[in-house]
C-alpha positions as CSV (number, residue, x, y, z in Angstrom):
1,M,0.0,0.0,0.0
2,S,1.4,3.4,-1.0
3,L,1.9,6.1,1.7
4,L,-0.9,8.2,0.1
5,N,-3.4,5.3,0.2
6,H,-2.4,4.5,3.8
7,L,-3.0,8.2,4.8
8,K,-6.4,8.2,3.0
9,S,-7.3,5.0,4.9
10,I,-6.4,6.6,8.3
11,V,-8.4,9.7,7.5
12,K,-11.4,7.6,6.4
13,D,-11.2,5.5,9.6
14,Y,-10.9,8.7,11.6
15,F,-14.1,10.3,10.2
16,K,-15.9,7.0,10.3
17,E,-15.0,6.7,14.0
18,K,-16.0,10.4,14.7
19,G,-19.3,9.9,12.9
20,N,-20.2,7.3,15.5
21,E,-19.8,9.8,18.4
22,L,-23.4,10.8,18.2
23,E,-24.5,7.1,18.3
24,V,-22.3,6.6,21.4
25,L,-23.9,9.7,23.1
26,E,-27.4,8.5,22.3
27,K,-26.7,5.2,23.9
28,E,-24.8,6.6,26.9
29,K,-27.3,9.3,27.7
30,G,-30.6,7.7,26.6
31,I,-31.2,10.5,24.1
32,K,-32.1,10.6,20.4
33,F,-30.7,13.2,18.0
34,P,-32.8,14.4,15.1
35,L,-31.6,13.3,11.6
36,I,-31.1,16.9,10.5
37,Y,-28.6,17.4,13.4
38,K,-26.8,14.3,12.6
39,E,-26.4,15.4,9.0
40,F,-25.3,18.9,10.1
41,Y,-22.7,17.4,12.5
42,K,-21.4,15.1,9.8
43,S,-21.1,17.9,7.2
44,C,-19.3,20.2,9.7
45,K,-16.6,17.6,10.3
46,T,-15.1,18.7,7.0
47,S,-16.3,22.3,6.7
48,H,-17.0,24.6,9.6
49,P,-19.8,27.1,8.7
50,K,-18.3,30.6,8.1
51,K,-21.0,32.2,10.1
52,M,-19.9,30.2,13.1
53,R,-16.2,31.2,13.4
54,G,-15.2,31.3,17.1
55,T,-18.1,28.9,18.0
56,D,-17.5,25.5,19.4
57,L,-19.5,22.8,17.6
58,F,-17.4,19.7,18.2
59,S,-16.4,19.7,21.8
60,N,-17.8,16.6,23.3
61,D,-21.2,16.9,25.0
62,K,-19.7,17.0,28.4
63,E,-17.5,19.9,27.7
64,L,-20.2,22.1,26.2
65,M,-22.7,21.2,28.9
66,E,-20.1,21.9,31.6
67,G,-19.4,25.3,29.9
68,A,-23.1,26.1,29.8
69,I,-23.6,25.2,33.4
70,E,-20.5,27.2,34.4
71,L,-21.9,30.3,32.6
72,L,-25.3,29.9,34.4
73,E,-23.5,29.6,37.7
74,E,-21.4,32.7,37.0
75,D,-24.7,34.6,36.2
76,N,-26.4,33.3,39.4
77,A,-29.0,31.9,37.1
78,K,-31.1,28.8,37.8
79,N,-29.8,25.8,35.9
80,F,-32.7,25.1,33.6
81,L,-30.9,22.4,31.6
82,T,-32.2,18.9,31.9
83,N,-30.7,15.5,31.1
84,K,-32.5,15.6,27.7
85,D,-31.1,19.0,26.7
86,F,-28.2,18.9,24.3
87,V,-25.9,21.9,24.2
88,F,-24.7,21.8,20.6
89,M,-22.9,25.1,20.2
90,M,-21.1,27.6,22.5
91,H,-19.6,30.9,21.4
92,Q,-16.6,32.3,23.3
93,G,-17.9,31.0,26.6
94,Y,-20.7,33.6,26.9
95,M,-23.5,32.2,24.9
96,F,-24.9,28.8,24.0
97,W,-27.6,27.0,22.0
98,Y,-29.3,23.8,22.9
99,F,-32.3,21.6,22.0
100,K,-34.1,18.7,23.6
101,A,-32.7,15.4,22.2
102,D,-35.9,13.5,23.0
103,G,-36.7,12.0,19.6
104,N,-38.5,15.0,18.1
105,E,-37.1,15.3,14.5
106,N,-37.4,19.1,14.5
107,P,-37.1,20.4,18.1
108,D,-37.0,24.0,19.2
109,V,-33.6,25.7,19.6
110,Y,-33.0,27.7,22.7
111,F,-30.4,30.4,23.2
112,Y,-28.8,31.7,26.4
113,Q,-26.3,34.6,26.6
114,E,-24.5,36.0,29.5
115,Q,-26.6,37.9,32.0
116,S,-29.9,36.7,30.5
117,L,-31.0,34.6,33.4
118,F,-33.4,32.7,31.1
119,P,-33.1,31.1,27.7
120,D,-34.9,32.4,24.6
121,K,-36.6,30.2,22.1
122,K,-35.1,31.0,18.7
123,T,-36.7,28.8,16.1
124,D,-37.0,25.2,15.1
125,L,-33.7,23.2,14.5
126,K,-34.2,22.8,10.8
127,S,-34.6,26.5,10.2
128,F,-31.8,27.3,12.6
129,L,-29.3,25.0,10.8
130,E,-30.3,26.1,7.4
131,N,-29.6,29.7,8.4
132,L,-26.0,28.7,9.4
133,T,-25.0,27.2,6.0
């Protein structure tokens, strides 16, 4: 096998493995991601949306959720996040977006920013993601 083919194989295996991250999270947390989010996640593995520069999309679920909870604590806000809420984006540590990963194929997206104390409902996930790309 040539070096180039070997490298291609490694990259292919890497992305195949990374694509399974969502399946692992679904099993571990007892949640279900919408298909549209899975497709968005997969497409962003190779091309980060230009509108989202400076926004974390790929930190594992634990890191983004921990960052969101930390922001709420700093704001002295009530932690409104539940075990079905999935924080899927965080920008510069002062705002985050989440949805309920409960099997709904087009859940509402909620947004929280520093000093808000409460989240705002933005739109449905499909519209939100279409707006990013």
